[in-house]
HTML snippet that shows the backbone in 3Dmol.js (N, CA, C, O; Angstrom):
<script src="https://3Dmol.org/build/3Dmol-min.js"></script>
<div id="view" style="width:600px;height:400px;position:relative"></div>
<script>
const pdb = `
ATOM      1  N   MET A   1     -12.562  80.168 -42.248  1.00  0.00           N
ATOM      2  CA  MET A   1     -13.113  80.358 -40.584  1.00  0.00           C
ATOM      3  C   MET A   1     -12.714  81.615 -39.917  1.00  0.00           C
ATOM      4  O   MET A   1     -13.416  82.047 -39.002  1.00  0.00           O
ATOM      5  N   ALA A   2     -11.723  82.197 -40.267  1.00  0.00           N
ATOM      6  CA  ALA A   2     -11.334  83.706 -39.421  1.00  0.00           C
ATOM      7  C   ALA A   2     -12.968  84.698 -39.709  1.00  0.00           C
ATOM      8  O   ALA A   2     -13.529  85.370 -38.843  1.00  0.00           O
ATOM      9  N   ALA A   3     -13.385  84.535 -40.993  1.00  0.00           N
ATOM     10  CA  ALA A   3     -14.297  85.306 -41.038  1.00  0.00           C
ATOM     11  C   ALA A   3     -15.532  84.988 -40.574  1.00  0.00           C
ATOM     12  O   ALA A   3     -16.436  85.276 -41.358  1.00  0.00           O
ATOM     13  N   GLN A   4     -15.886  84.448 -39.473  1.00  0.00           N
ATOM     14  CA  GLN A   4     -16.927  84.176 -38.627  1.00  0.00           C
ATOM     15  C   GLN A   4     -16.286  85.499 -37.159  1.00  0.00           C
ATOM     16  O   GLN A   4     -17.021  86.179 -36.444  1.00  0.00           O
ATOM     17  N   LEU A   5     -14.821  85.463 -37.146  1.00  0.00           N
ATOM     18  CA  LEU A   5     -14.573  86.996 -35.972  1.00  0.00           C
ATOM     19  C   LEU A   5     -14.699  88.067 -36.420  1.00  0.00           C
ATOM     20  O   LEU A   5     -14.733  88.334 -37.621  1.00  0.00           O
ATOM     21  N   ASN A   6     -14.799  88.945 -35.376  1.00  0.00           N
ATOM     22  CA  ASN A   6     -14.639  90.695 -36.386  1.00  0.00           C
ATOM     23  C   ASN A   6     -14.018  91.029 -35.340  1.00  0.00           C
ATOM     24  O   ASN A   6     -14.449  90.842 -34.202  1.00  0.00           O
ATOM     25  N   LEU A   7     -13.141  91.458 -35.571  1.00  0.00           N
ATOM     26  CA  LEU A   7     -12.363  93.069 -34.827  1.00  0.00           C
ATOM     27  C   LEU A   7     -13.280  93.473 -33.809  1.00  0.00           C
ATOM     28  O   LEU A   7     -14.396  93.928 -34.060  1.00  0.00           O
ATOM     29  N   GLY A   8     -12.866  93.327 -32.787  1.00  0.00           N
ATOM     30  CA  GLY A   8     -13.804  93.641 -31.343  1.00  0.00           C
ATOM     31  C   GLY A   8     -14.722  92.443 -30.743  1.00  0.00           C
ATOM     32  O   GLY A   8     -14.935  92.494 -29.531  1.00  0.00           O
ATOM     33  N   ASP A   9     -15.223  91.487 -31.400  1.00  0.00           N
ATOM     34  CA  ASP A   9     -15.507  90.305 -30.384  1.00  0.00           C
ATOM     35  C   ASP A   9     -14.625  89.779 -29.839  1.00  0.00           C
ATOM     36  O   ASP A   9     -13.449  89.528 -30.104  1.00  0.00           O
ATOM     37  N   ARG A  10     -15.767  89.509 -28.447  1.00  0.00           N
ATOM     38  CA  ARG A  10     -14.772  88.924 -27.433  1.00  0.00           C
ATOM     39  C   ARG A  10     -15.029  87.772 -27.337  1.00  0.00           C
ATOM     40  O   ARG A  10     -16.132  87.326 -27.652  1.00  0.00           O
ATOM     41  N   VAL A  11     -13.916  86.941 -26.813  1.00  0.00           N
ATOM     42  CA  VAL A  11     -13.355  85.353 -27.305  1.00  0.00           C
ATOM     43  C   VAL A  11     -12.730  85.073 -25.657  1.00  0.00           C
ATOM     44  O   VAL A  11     -12.424  86.012 -24.921  1.00  0.00           O
ATOM     45  N   ARG A  12     -12.611  83.624 -25.252  1.00  0.00           N
ATOM     46  CA  ARG A  12     -11.716  83.134 -24.170  1.00  0.00           C
ATOM     47  C   ARG A  12     -11.203  81.748 -25.210  1.00  0.00           C
ATOM     48  O   ARG A  12     -11.574  81.169 -26.231  1.00  0.00           O
ATOM     49  N   LEU A  13     -10.370  81.701 -24.428  1.00  0.00           N
ATOM     50  CA  LEU A  13      -9.852  80.326 -24.729  1.00  0.00           C
ATOM     51  C   LEU A  13     -10.436  79.160 -24.238  1.00  0.00           C
ATOM     52  O   LEU A  13     -10.682  79.013 -23.040  1.00  0.00           O
ATOM     53  N   ARG A  14     -10.736  78.102 -25.317  1.00  0.00           N
ATOM     54  CA  ARG A  14     -12.023  76.902 -25.287  1.00  0.00           C
ATOM     55  C   ARG A  14     -11.511  76.103 -23.587  1.00  0.00           C
ATOM     56  O   ARG A  14     -12.172  75.183 -23.104  1.00  0.00           O
ATOM     57  N   GLY A  15     -10.387  76.621 -22.972  1.00  0.00           N
ATOM     58  CA  GLY A  15      -9.644  75.895 -21.575  1.00  0.00           C
ATOM     59  C   GLY A  15     -10.313  76.775 -20.799  1.00  0.00           C
ATOM     60  O   GLY A  15     -10.680  76.304 -19.722  1.00  0.00           O
ATOM     61  N   GLY A  16     -10.703  78.375 -21.090  1.00  0.00           N
ATOM     62  CA  GLY A  16     -10.910  78.768 -20.000  1.00  0.00           C
ATOM     63  C   GLY A  16     -10.163  79.913 -19.702  1.00  0.00           C
ATOM     64  O   GLY A  16      -9.075  79.684 -20.229  1.00  0.00           O
ATOM     65  N   GLY A  17     -10.105  81.085 -19.132  1.00  0.00           N
ATOM     66  CA  GLY A  17      -8.911  81.832 -19.057  1.00  0.00           C
ATOM     67  C   GLY A  17      -9.715  83.011 -19.477  1.00  0.00           C
ATOM     68  O   GLY A  17     -10.812  82.825 -20.002  1.00  0.00           O
ATOM     69  N   PRO A  18      -9.278  84.140 -19.296  1.00  0.00           N
ATOM     70  CA  PRO A  18     -10.001  85.972 -19.350  1.00  0.00           C
ATOM     71  C   PRO A  18     -10.543  85.927 -20.471  1.00  0.00           C
ATOM     72  O   PRO A  18     -10.037  85.343 -21.429  1.00  0.00           O
ATOM     73  N   LEU A  19     -11.574  86.499 -20.499  1.00  0.00           N
ATOM     74  CA  LEU A  19     -12.291  87.330 -21.636  1.00  0.00           C
ATOM     75  C   LEU A  19     -11.704  88.371 -22.281  1.00  0.00           C
ATOM     76  O   LEU A  19     -11.309  89.418 -21.769  1.00  0.00           O
ATOM     77  N   MET A  20     -11.651  87.978 -23.661  1.00  0.00           N
ATOM     78  CA  MET A  20     -10.730  88.888 -24.234  1.00  0.00           C
ATOM     79  C   MET A  20     -10.960  89.656 -25.393  1.00  0.00           C
ATOM     80  O   MET A  20     -12.077  89.437 -25.863  1.00  0.00           O
ATOM     81  N   THR A  21     -10.408  90.333 -25.905  1.00  0.00           N
ATOM     82  CA  THR A  21     -10.906  91.563 -27.392  1.00  0.00           C
ATOM     83  C   THR A  21      -9.828  90.625 -28.943  1.00  0.00           C
ATOM     84  O   THR A  21      -8.682  90.453 -29.358  1.00  0.00           O
ATOM     85  N   VAL A  22     -10.696  90.430 -29.114  1.00  0.00           N
ATOM     86  CA  VAL A  22      -9.848  90.189 -31.140  1.00  0.00           C
ATOM     87  C   VAL A  22      -9.404  91.729 -31.065  1.00  0.00           C
ATOM     88  O   VAL A  22      -9.992  92.777 -30.800  1.00  0.00           O
ATOM     89  N   HIS A  23      -7.920  91.331 -31.467  1.00  0.00           N
ATOM     90  CA  HIS A  23      -7.179  93.197 -32.161  1.00  0.00           C
ATOM     91  C   HIS A  23      -6.999  93.108 -33.281  1.00  0.00           C
ATOM     92  O   HIS A  23      -7.377  94.165 -33.785  1.00  0.00           O
ATOM     93  N   SER A  24      -6.512  92.237 -34.254  1.00  0.00           N
ATOM     94  CA  SER A  24      -6.532  91.590 -35.152  1.00  0.00           C
ATOM     95  C   SER A  24      -6.986  90.356 -35.453  1.00  0.00           C
ATOM     96  O   SER A  24      -7.543  89.556 -34.700  1.00  0.00           O
ATOM     97  N   ILE A  25      -6.679  90.232 -36.764  1.00  0.00           N
ATOM     98  CA  ILE A  25      -6.786  88.407 -37.744  1.00  0.00           C
ATOM     99  C   ILE A  25      -5.813  88.614 -38.313  1.00  0.00           C
ATOM    100  O   ILE A  25      -5.660  89.649 -38.961  1.00  0.00           O
ATOM    101  N   ASN A  26      -5.000  87.780 -38.227  1.00  0.00           N
ATOM    102  CA  ASN A  26      -3.986  87.270 -39.466  1.00  0.00           C
ATOM    103  C   ASN A  26      -4.187  85.803 -39.909  1.00  0.00           C
ATOM    104  O   ASN A  26      -3.768  84.883 -39.205  1.00  0.00           O
ATOM    105  N   GLY A  27      -4.914  85.558 -41.232  1.00  0.00           N
ATOM    106  CA  GLY A  27      -5.570  84.223 -41.344  1.00  0.00           C
ATOM    107  C   GLY A  27      -5.985  83.436 -40.218  1.00  0.00           C
ATOM    108  O   GLY A  27      -6.989  83.831 -39.626  1.00  0.00           O
ATOM    109  N   ASN A  28      -5.666  82.862 -39.990  1.00  0.00           N
ATOM    110  CA  ASN A  28      -6.036  81.529 -38.737  1.00  0.00           C
ATOM    111  C   ASN A  28      -5.274  81.594 -37.441  1.00  0.00           C
ATOM    112  O   ASN A  28      -5.257  80.674 -36.623  1.00  0.00           O
ATOM    113  N   ASN A  29      -4.526  82.957 -37.284  1.00  0.00           N
ATOM    114  CA  ASN A  29      -3.928  83.273 -35.901  1.00  0.00           C
ATOM    115  C   ASN A  29      -4.943  84.872 -35.697  1.00  0.00           C
ATOM    116  O   ASN A  29      -5.168  85.807 -36.465  1.00  0.00           O
ATOM    117  N   ILE A  30      -5.379  84.554 -34.200  1.00  0.00           N
ATOM    118  CA  ILE A  30      -6.241  85.789 -33.730  1.00  0.00           C
ATOM    119  C   ILE A  30      -4.973  86.805 -32.626  1.00  0.00           C
ATOM    120  O   ILE A  30      -4.330  86.445 -31.639  1.00  0.00           O
ATOM    121  N   ASP A  31      -5.026  88.027 -33.288  1.00  0.00           N
ATOM    122  CA  ASP A  31      -4.314  88.727 -32.077  1.00  0.00           C
ATOM    123  C   ASP A  31      -5.207  89.052 -31.192  1.00  0.00           C
ATOM    124  O   ASP A  31      -6.277  89.558 -31.532  1.00  0.00           O
ATOM    125  N   CYS A  32      -4.871  88.788 -29.840  1.00  0.00           N
ATOM    126  CA  CYS A  32      -6.189  89.202 -28.707  1.00  0.00           C
ATOM    127  C   CYS A  32      -5.246  90.471 -27.284  1.00  0.00           C
ATOM    128  O   CYS A  32      -4.103  90.685 -26.882  1.00  0.00           O
ATOM    129  N   GLN A  33      -6.617  90.952 -27.030  1.00  0.00           N
ATOM    130  CA  GLN A  33      -6.313  91.606 -25.907  1.00  0.00           C
ATOM    131  C   GLN A  33      -7.069  91.452 -24.886  1.00  0.00           C
ATOM    132  O   GLN A  33      -8.300  91.413 -24.903  1.00  0.00           O
ATOM    133  N   TRP A  34      -6.079  91.320 -23.582  1.00  0.00           N
ATOM    134  CA  TRP A  34      -7.010  91.687 -21.883  1.00  0.00           C
ATOM    135  C   TRP A  34      -6.599  92.365 -20.575  1.00  0.00           C
ATOM    136  O   TRP A  34      -5.494  92.894 -20.459  1.00  0.00           O
ATOM    137  N   PHE A  35      -7.151  92.350 -19.976  1.00  0.00           N
ATOM    138  CA  PHE A  35      -6.508  92.880 -19.139  1.00  0.00           C
ATOM    139  C   PHE A  35      -6.393  91.891 -17.653  1.00  0.00           C
ATOM    140  O   PHE A  35      -7.381  91.229 -17.333  1.00  0.00           O
ATOM    141  N   THR A  36      -5.295  91.854 -16.907  1.00  0.00           N
ATOM    142  CA  THR A  36      -5.194  91.240 -15.909  1.00  0.00           C
ATOM    143  C   THR A  36      -6.419  91.989 -15.418  1.00  0.00           C
ATOM    144  O   THR A  36      -7.101  92.905 -15.879  1.00  0.00           O
ATOM    145  N   VAL A  37      -6.461  90.808 -13.626  1.00  0.00           N
ATOM    146  CA  VAL A  37      -6.494  91.612 -12.491  1.00  0.00           C
ATOM    147  C   VAL A  37      -6.108  92.775 -12.034  1.00  0.00           C
ATOM    148  O   VAL A  37      -6.904  93.631 -11.649  1.00  0.00           O
ATOM    149  N   GLN A  38      -5.055  92.889 -12.034  1.00  0.00           N
ATOM    150  CA  GLN A  38      -4.475  93.799 -11.415  1.00  0.00           C
ATOM    151  C   GLN A  38      -4.404  95.780 -12.901  1.00  0.00           C
ATOM    152  O   GLN A  38      -3.735  96.788 -12.672  1.00  0.00           O
ATOM    153  N   GLY A  39      -4.952  95.642 -13.643  1.00  0.00           N
ATOM    154  CA  GLY A  39      -5.409  96.455 -14.588  1.00  0.00           C
ATOM    155  C   GLY A  39      -4.265  96.551 -15.978  1.00  0.00           C
ATOM    156  O   GLY A  39      -4.159  97.362 -16.898  1.00  0.00           O
ATOM    157  N   GLU A  40      -3.457  95.223 -15.580  1.00  0.00           N
ATOM    158  CA  GLU A  40      -2.574  95.498 -16.816  1.00  0.00           C
ATOM    159  C   GLU A  40      -2.912  94.970 -18.116  1.00  0.00           C
ATOM    160  O   GLU A  40      -3.545  93.914 -18.107  1.00  0.00           O
ATOM    161  N   LEU A  41      -2.484  95.730 -19.776  1.00  0.00           N
ATOM    162  CA  LEU A  41      -2.901  95.322 -20.539  1.00  0.00           C
ATOM    163  C   LEU A  41      -1.808  94.318 -21.002  1.00  0.00           C
ATOM    164  O   LEU A  41      -0.593  94.513 -20.959  1.00  0.00           O
ATOM    165  N   GLN A  42      -2.543  93.053 -21.517  1.00  0.00           N
ATOM    166  CA  GLN A  42      -1.931  91.690 -21.921  1.00  0.00           C
ATOM    167  C   GLN A  42      -2.309  91.938 -23.480  1.00  0.00           C
ATOM    168  O   GLN A  42      -3.311  92.564 -23.823  1.00  0.00           O
ATOM    169  N   ALA A  43      -1.188  91.248 -24.557  1.00  0.00           N
ATOM    170  CA  ALA A  43      -1.912  90.420 -25.518  1.00  0.00           C
ATOM    171  C   ALA A  43      -1.127  89.445 -26.122  1.00  0.00           C
ATOM    172  O   ALA A  43       0.003  89.476 -25.635  1.00  0.00           O
ATOM    173  N   ALA A  44      -1.262  88.511 -27.059  1.00  0.00           N
ATOM    174  CA  ALA A  44      -0.948  87.184 -27.677  1.00  0.00           C
ATOM    175  C   ALA A  44      -1.584  87.026 -28.800  1.00  0.00           C
ATOM    176  O   ALA A  44      -2.602  87.659 -29.079  1.00  0.00           O
ATOM    177  N   THR A  45      -0.997  86.092 -29.614  1.00  0.00           N
ATOM    178  CA  THR A  45      -2.050  85.658 -30.324  1.00  0.00           C
ATOM    179  C   THR A  45      -2.297  83.930 -30.478  1.00  0.00           C
ATOM    180  O   THR A  45      -1.405  83.138 -30.176  1.00  0.00           O
ATOM    181  N   PHE A  46      -3.222  83.631 -30.831  1.00  0.00           N
ATOM    182  CA  PHE A  46      -3.883  82.083 -30.601  1.00  0.00           C
ATOM    183  C   PHE A  46      -4.343  81.454 -32.198  1.00  0.00           C
ATOM    184  O   PHE A  46      -5.111  81.919 -33.041  1.00  0.00           O
ATOM    185  N   PRO A  47      -3.786  80.615 -32.190  1.00  0.00           N
ATOM    186  CA  PRO A  47      -5.052  79.322 -33.726  1.00  0.00           C
ATOM    187  C   PRO A  47      -5.928  79.816 -33.480  1.00  0.00           C
ATOM    188  O   PRO A  47      -6.081  79.900 -32.261  1.00  0.00           O
ATOM    189  N   LEU A  48      -7.023  80.437 -34.308  1.00  0.00           N
ATOM    190  CA  LEU A  48      -8.839  79.817 -33.919  1.00  0.00           C
ATOM    191  C   LEU A  48      -9.159  78.757 -33.573  1.00  0.00           C
ATOM    192  O   LEU A  48     -10.214  78.774 -32.938  1.00  0.00           O
ATOM    193  N   TYR A  49      -8.626  77.597 -33.728  1.00  0.00           N
ATOM    194  CA  TYR A  49      -9.337  76.574 -33.200  1.00  0.00           C
ATOM    195  C   TYR A  49      -9.044  76.558 -31.966  1.00  0.00           C
ATOM    196  O   TYR A  49      -9.478  75.561 -31.390  1.00  0.00           O
ATOM    197  N   MET A  50      -8.378  77.396 -31.224  1.00  0.00           N
ATOM    198  CA  MET A  50      -8.304  77.742 -29.708  1.00  0.00           C
ATOM    199  C   MET A  50      -8.812  78.342 -28.799  1.00  0.00           C
ATOM    200  O   MET A  50      -8.585  78.216 -27.596  1.00  0.00           O
ATOM    201  N   LEU A  51     -10.108  79.585 -29.745  1.00  0.00           N
ATOM    202  CA  LEU A  51     -10.737  80.003 -29.536  1.00  0.00           C
ATOM    203  C   LEU A  51     -12.514  80.152 -29.595  1.00  0.00           C
ATOM    204  O   LEU A  51     -12.947  79.784 -30.687  1.00  0.00           O
ATOM    205  N   THR A  52     -13.605  80.627 -28.606  1.00  0.00           N
ATOM    206  CA  THR A  52     -14.466  80.353 -28.231  1.00  0.00           C
ATOM    207  C   THR A  52     -15.403  81.539 -28.322  1.00  0.00           C
ATOM    208  O   THR A  52     -15.431  82.268 -27.330  1.00  0.00           O
ATOM    209  N   ILE A  53     -16.147  81.841 -29.311  1.00  0.00           N
ATOM    210  CA  ILE A  53     -16.545  83.380 -29.366  1.00  0.00           C
ATOM    211  C   ILE A  53     -17.665  83.540 -28.492  1.00  0.00           C
ATOM    212  O   ILE A  53     -18.661  82.869 -28.765  1.00  0.00           O
ATOM    213  N   ILE A  54     -17.707  84.338 -27.437  1.00  0.00           N
ATOM    214  CA  ILE A  54     -18.501  84.698 -26.113  1.00  0.00           C
ATOM    215  C   ILE A  54     -19.973  85.773 -26.934  1.00  0.00           C
ATOM    216  O   ILE A  54     -19.662  86.911 -27.284  1.00  0.00           O
ATOM    217  N   GLU A  55     -21.095  85.419 -27.110  1.00  0.00           N
ATOM    218  CA  GLU A  55     -21.462  86.562 -27.132  1.00  0.00           C
ATOM    219  C   GLU A  55     -22.323  86.930 -26.611  1.00  0.00           C
ATOM    220  O   GLU A  55     -22.754  86.085 -25.828  1.00  0.00           O
ATOM    221  N   GLY A  56     -23.083  88.185 -26.623  1.00  0.00           N
ATOM    222  CA  GLY A  56     -23.474  88.725 -25.430  1.00  0.00           C
ATOM    223  C   GLY A  56     -22.487  89.381 -24.310  1.00  0.00           C
ATOM    224  O   GLY A  56     -22.987  89.976 -23.356  1.00  0.00           O
ATOM    225  N   ALA A  57     -20.974  89.250 -24.457  1.00  0.00           N
ATOM    226  CA  ALA A  57     -20.420  89.704 -23.672  1.00  0.00           C
ATOM    227  C   ALA A  57     -20.475  91.497 -23.286  1.00  0.00           C
ATOM    228  O   ALA A  57     -20.226  92.000 -22.190  1.00  0.00           O
ATOM    229  N   ALA A  58     -20.800  92.070 -24.306  1.00  0.00           N
ATOM    230  CA  ALA A  58     -21.008  93.282 -23.621  1.00  0.00           C
ATOM    231  C   ALA A  58     -22.506  93.681 -22.471  1.00  0.00           C
ATOM    232  O   ALA A  58     -22.529  94.257 -21.384  1.00  0.00           O
ATOM    233  N   ASP A  59     -23.653  93.056 -23.336  1.00  0.00           N
ATOM    234  CA  ASP A  59     -24.557  92.907 -22.427  1.00  0.00           C
ATOM    235  C   ASP A  59     -23.964  92.622 -21.625  1.00  0.00           C
ATOM    236  O   ASP A  59     -23.587  93.627 -21.021  1.00  0.00           O
ATOM    237  N   ASP A  60     -23.405  91.218 -20.958  1.00  0.00           N
ATOM    238  CA  ASP A  60     -22.711  91.106 -19.479  1.00  0.00           C
ATOM    239  C   ASP A  60     -22.582  92.321 -18.546  1.00  0.00           C
ATOM    240  O   ASP A  60     -23.072  92.611 -17.455  1.00  0.00           O
ATOM    241  N   ALA A  61     -21.671  92.961 -19.458  1.00  0.00           N
ATOM    242  CA  ALA A  61     -20.980  93.646 -18.326  1.00  0.00           C
ATOM    243  C   ALA A  61     -21.578  94.574 -17.962  1.00  0.00           C
ATOM    244  O   ALA A  61     -21.294  95.115 -16.894  1.00  0.00           O
ATOM    245  N   GLN A  62     -22.811  95.116 -18.945  1.00  0.00           N
ATOM    246  CA  GLN A  62     -23.985  96.583 -18.147  1.00  0.00           C
ATOM    247  C   GLN A  62     -25.009  95.295 -17.404  1.00  0.00           C
ATOM    248  O   GLN A  62     -26.164  95.721 -17.418  1.00  0.00           O
ATOM    249  N   GLY A  63     -24.973  94.353 -16.982  1.00  0.00           N
ATOM    250  CA  GLY A  63     -25.616  93.755 -16.425  1.00  0.00           C
ATOM    251  C   GLY A  63     -27.125  93.266 -17.523  1.00  0.00           C
ATOM    252  O   GLY A  63     -28.189  92.892 -17.028  1.00  0.00           O
ATOM    253  N   LYS A  64     -26.898  93.375 -18.921  1.00  0.00           N
ATOM    254  CA  LYS A  64     -28.306  92.534 -19.641  1.00  0.00           C
ATOM    255  C   LYS A  64     -28.350  91.131 -19.919  1.00  0.00           C
ATOM    256  O   LYS A  64     -29.361  90.439 -20.042  1.00  0.00           O
ATOM    257  N   GLY A  65     -27.394  90.850 -19.989  1.00  0.00           N
ATOM    258  CA  GLY A  65     -27.443  89.345 -20.405  1.00  0.00           C
ATOM    259  C   GLY A  65     -26.802  88.573 -19.841  1.00  0.00           C
ATOM    260  O   GLY A  65     -26.093  88.865 -18.879  1.00  0.00           O
ATOM    261  N   LYS A  66     -26.961  87.047 -20.486  1.00  0.00           N
ATOM    262  CA  LYS A  66     -26.200  85.674 -20.297  1.00  0.00           C
ATOM    263  C   LYS A  66     -24.828  85.191 -20.467  1.00  0.00           C
ATOM    264  O   LYS A  66     -24.225  84.258 -19.936  1.00  0.00           O
ATOM    265  N   GLY A  67     -24.550  85.903 -21.183  1.00  0.00           N
ATOM    266  CA  GLY A  67     -23.662  85.838 -22.215  1.00  0.00           C
ATOM    267  C   GLY A  67     -23.853  84.044 -22.584  1.00  0.00           C
ATOM    268  O   GLY A  67     -23.543  83.040 -21.943  1.00  0.00           O
ATOM    269  N   LYS A  68     -24.549  84.261 -24.005  1.00  0.00           N
ATOM    270  CA  LYS A  68     -24.322  83.462 -24.197  1.00  0.00           C
ATOM    271  C   LYS A  68     -22.980  82.696 -25.088  1.00  0.00           C
ATOM    272  O   LYS A  68     -22.229  83.468 -25.683  1.00  0.00           O
ATOM    273  N   LYS A  69     -22.772  81.607 -25.149  1.00  0.00           N
ATOM    274  CA  LYS A  69     -21.110  80.935 -25.566  1.00  0.00           C
ATOM    275  C   LYS A  69     -21.562  80.433 -27.228  1.00  0.00           C
ATOM    276  O   LYS A  69     -22.554  79.734 -27.434  1.00  0.00           O
ATOM    277  N   SER A  70     -20.538  80.985 -28.458  1.00  0.00           N
ATOM    278  CA  SER A  70     -20.692  80.300 -29.365  1.00  0.00           C
ATOM    279  C   SER A  70     -19.524  79.197 -29.735  1.00  0.00           C
ATOM    280  O   SER A  70     -18.438  79.605 -29.322  1.00  0.00           O
ATOM    281  N   ALA A  71     -19.453  78.229 -30.234  1.00  0.00           N
ATOM    282  CA  ALA A  71     -17.950  77.860 -31.063  1.00  0.00           C
ATOM    283  C   ALA A  71     -18.065  78.451 -32.403  1.00  0.00           C
ATOM    284  O   ALA A  71     -18.974  78.759 -33.174  1.00  0.00           O
ATOM    285  N   VAL A  72     -16.348  78.496 -32.365  1.00  0.00           N
ATOM    286  CA  VAL A  72     -15.631  79.009 -33.616  1.00  0.00           C
ATOM    287  C   VAL A  72     -15.202  77.181 -33.702  1.00  0.00           C
ATOM    288  O   VAL A  72     -14.632  76.418 -32.921  1.00  0.00           O
ATOM    289  N   ASP A  73     -15.840  77.014 -35.128  1.00  0.00           N
ATOM    290  CA  ASP A  73     -15.310  75.886 -36.201  1.00  0.00           C
ATOM    291  C   ASP A  73     -14.966  76.158 -37.791  1.00  0.00           C
ATOM    292  O   ASP A  73     -14.574  75.235 -38.505  1.00  0.00           O
TER     293      ASP A  73
END
`;
const viewer = $3Dmol.createViewer("view");
viewer.addModel(pdb, "pdb");
viewer.setStyle({}, {cartoon: {color: "spectrum"}});
viewer.zoomTo();
viewer.render();
</script>
């Protein structure tokens, strides 16, 4: 299942929350990093089933796309 994710992919918790970057993949445990509103780097590990891949997130940051969502199953 984690084969659908790659290092550097942008993800978000299925329940919402900040846009995060995949830092490492350990089986079905995904290490993510993100910045808080205050600019502090945060990191946490989440099980794969809790995450949704955010496609086009890099384009969104540059105003080029609408950031289509894709579920990770």
